[in-house]
N, C-alpha and C positions, 0 to 999 in steps of 0.2 A: 503494500500498498504504500500510496506516495501521500506525504505531507503537504499539508495545504500552504501556503507562503502566508504569513502577517504581515502585512503592509502598515507599518508604524506610521504613527500620525506624528508628524513636529508640533511645535506649537503655532498654534492661530495664528500669533499676532508676534512677527517679527518685529524686532525694536530697531529703530530705523527705516522702515519700507518705506518708501517713500508711495507706494500706491494703497495703501491705508489711510482716509480722510480722515486728519486728527480734527478736526473742525466739527465735527457728526453732522448734523439738517441742522439747513438752516434754521432758520429764527421765525418761528410761524408760517413753516412748511406746509404741517397741516394744518393748520386753521383755514391756510386759506385754501386747504381743496377744504377740507368741510364748510366750508362759509360757502362756495363757486360751489359745491354740490347740493345744499342747500337753496340756494339765486333756484337752479336750473328748477331743481325738482317744486319748485315751487310755483313759476313761471307756467310751469307742465299744465298744475294742476289750476292754474287762472285762466288758463287757457281750454284745459276738458272737462274740470271743473268735477260736481256731482255724480256727472252721466256715469267716468268711468269707476268714480267710487261705488257704484246703486250696482255696472255692469260687471265688477269683481265679487260683489259680494252676490250678490241671486248665479254667478255661473260658478265660485271657486270658492266658498265659502273658508276653504282649509287657508289660503293664501290673504283673503281678506278679514278671517281670525289671529293670521300670523302679525299683518302687518298690525292689529290693532292691540297687539300682545305686548311689541317691539317697538309702540308710544308709548306706554305709561311707566314713567320712569320707574326701576327696580327696585329705589329704594324712595317712601314718600316718608317722612315726617311732620308732626303738626304738634305745634303745641295747646295745650289746652290746662284755660286754667279755669278752675269750681269755688265758686261761694256759696260757699254756702253757712249761710245766721245760724237754721235753727235748731235749738237745744234736742228735737225730737230723734231718739233712736228707734234704727230703722227695724220694721216687724216679719218677725217670719218668712210671713211672704212676699217682703221686699227683699228678703233675701232667697225667694224662691226664686226673685225672676233675675235675679243679681247671678247666681250659681248654675238657672237654667233647669232649678226642680233638684237639682247632688243636691242630696243631706250633705252635712258640711259641718264635721267635726270640731267638736266641741273639748 
């Protein structure tokens, strides 16, 4: 049996290699692309409007749902301030509503 040759890889970046872009990605490159893409989508929507949304919804519901899900933020935070000045205690019925009818161990 012959042994397979294993190719040994060198270091991925050699110090002083002139082919490497040491400056990195230009500042704003990603945001320029994103803005241009969003502008193009907006222009397309303004031209074709809700007609195409209706067409996708009726002809390809899975794509419609996938697009809708992509537009919903992955994480949403909302501050809620509760101002309860009453001195009343919560009754057992209220606890049933709060806990969904599950018994709360005391």
